[in-house]
N, C-alpha and C positions, 0 to 999 in steps of 0.2 A: 596450559592455562591454570589459573588458581581457582578460587572459589566461585568464579563466574561460569565455570563449565557446568551446565545444568542438564544436559541431554546425554543419554547414553549413545555414544557416537555410532555403534553398530546398528542400533534400532533406527536412528535418524537416517543413516545411509540407506538402510533397507526401505524405509518409507519413501525417501526421495527417489530411489531407483524404481520402485513400483509405479510411482506417479509418472516418472520419466518414460517408462515402457508404455504406459497407457496414453499419455497426452502429448509428449514432446513433438511427435510427427505432426499431429493436428495443429498444435498451437504455433509451431514454426511457420506454418502456411499463412498465418495472419500477419507476419512481419517480413521485413526486408533486411537481410544482413544482421540478424539478431542471434543471441546465444542465451539459453536458459541458465539461470544461476541460483534459483531458490525455488524449492518445491515443498509445499506442506498442505495439510488438511486444516480446514477451518470449520469447526463444529459449533453450532449455536444450539444449546440445549433449550427445551421449552421453559418458559417462565416469564413473569412480567418484568423481571429485572435483567433480561438477557439482551437488552439493547447495547449497542457499541457507541461510545462517545465520538464526537467530532474530532477528526485528526487528519493529518497528512502522513504518508508513509515516509520512511527514511530516505535520505539522499544516498543512493548506493554507489554512485560514481561522482567524480568531480564535475558537476554540471557547469560550474562557472568557467572553468578552463576549457572544457571540451565542447561546450555548447550542445551536448547530447542529452538525452533523457532515457530514463528507464520506465518500464510499464509492468503491470501485472495482468495476467490472463486469469480471470476468476471464473471457474467452471463448476456450475452447480451439479451435484450428483443426485439431486432430487429437483423437482419443480420448485422454484422459489416464487412464492405468491405474496400477496399483501398480508397473509396470516402468519407465515413462518419466518419472518425476519428479513425482508428485502433490504438491499442497499438503498442508501440515499446519497446523492451527490450534489455538489455545489457547482453548477455549470460555469466554466471559464476560470475557476479558481486556480488552476495550474499556472495560469499566466499572471497571477496577481502579485505574488510575493516570492522573489528569488532567494530569500534568506535560506541559509543552510538548514537542513533537517537532520535530526539524529537524536541521540540520547539527550534529554532535557532541552531539545531544540525544536519547539513546535510553537509557532507565533502566538502570542497572547491574544491576538484579535480573534482567533478561532474559538475563544470562550464566549464571544458575544452572541449567544444563542438567539436573543431577540431579533438580531439582524439577520443571522444566517438561516435559521430554521424555516422562516417563510419562503426562502429562496431555494430550498432543497427540492430536488426532483427524485421521485421514488422509481427504482429500476427493478422490475421483476424479470425473471428469465426461466426458460424451460430446460429440462434435462437435455443435454446435447447442444446447448447454446454456450457461448463464452462471452463474458463481459470483459472488455479490454479498457484499462484505465492507466492514465499517466500517474506515476507515483506521487506527484505533487498535488493531485486533485483532492480537495477536501471531501471527505465522505464519512458516513456513519452507517448504522443499520438499525432497523426497528426491532422491537422484541419478537421473539418467536411465541406466538399465541396458539400454536397448534399443540398436538400431543406427541409429536415426533421430532427427533433432532433434525436440524437443517445442516446438511453436510456439503461442503464445497472443497474442491481442490484448487489450489492457487499455484501458478507458475510465474516467477519473476523473470523478466526478459531485459537484457542489456545489449547495447550495440556491440557487435563483434570487435574485439580488440580493446575495449574499454576496461581498465582495471577497476576492481572493486575497492571501495573505501568505506569507512565509518567515521562519523563526526560525533564528538562528545563535548557538551558545553562545560565550561569551567566557571568558577566563582568570580573570575575577573572579566567575564563577558567575552572571553576568547572561546574558540572551538579547537579541540585537538583533532587532527586528522590521523587516522590509522589506516595503513594499507593492509588489506585483508585478502584472504583466499576464500574460495566458495564454501569451504567447510566452516568458516567462522560463523555463518548464518545457520548452520546445522546444529552447532554445539552450544550456542549461547542465545539465551532468550532476552527480549527487551527488558524484562523485569530484573534479570541478573545484571545487566549493564547499568541499570538505574542504581543498583546497590553498590557496584564496584567497577572501576575501569578495567578494561582488558589488560592482560599481562603481555603487551606488545610494545615495541618502540613507537614513539610518536613521530610520525613522518613530517608533520608540519603543524604550526600554530597559526590559525587564521581568525578572521573576525567571526564571532559568534552572535553579533548584534541581531536582534529580531525586530521586525517591523512593529511599530506602535502606531495605532490609529484609532480615533474615536468613533463612536457608533454612527454619527451622521456622515462622516467622511467615508466610513467603511461601506455603508449602504450604497453611496454614490459610486465608489470605486468598483464594487462588485457588479453593479448594474452596467458599468461601462465595459467590463470584460465578458459579460454574459451574452451567449448567442441570442439572437432575436427570437428564435423558437427552438429551445433545446429539445422539445419532444420530437421535432422533425430534423434537427441538425445536431445529432448527438456527437458527431465527429468534431464539430467545432467546440463543443463543451469538454472535449478530451476524454470521452468514454464512448464506447459503442458496443453493440452486440453483433456476434456473427455465429452462424450455424456451424458446429463441428460435426464430424462423424460421431455418431453416438459413442461416448467413451465406454471402454470395457469397465466392468465393475472391479474395483480394487479391493481385495480382501486381505 
């Protein structure tokens, strides 16, 4: 890799291996025929500006061709409360926009906060629980208003046998598809990819067009895919919580 290689690979491998040792067995029990492919820590430091913007995660496999999906298992290493930066999710939004997701590929409709924010559901979780989300689900998180860091371990899961890809938007409204291996996501950060494309061959050039929709139509469309009662029907909103065996402390 060139200038986009931003992580010391031995350190990243070590972190991934420690999370794997602690959580893989438990998280695999939440899925059928799935394989972990990405493991990292998510630390939200205290502060009024520690909120995370609305977004969808990357498209890690070719969802259009395969019809398959990827998910993230979000495992808090402390109790996640209303005070220390809980998740907020937009129920049903994983079904709304099939556009490709990747570097510079995040639908402009997600910036319509006046429409989206009133429809968000806040998700708290206890140590030992796991929040499972479709990677296409729109989500964000609130600021950490406590005096302690909020630490989470995240494990990305893909269907067995599905190859990994990454999409990057171009100035011509196309998307370049790169076929990547598991370590691609260990050694390269999203910020680095926004600055420079990866030094890999382009596997395909596909449409990078993103959904454009006005606020009135957006609200109607989101309500149409929203579960009738997301508080009681989390699985239909494409996130849910499950109790794990209490994770070992990763040091």
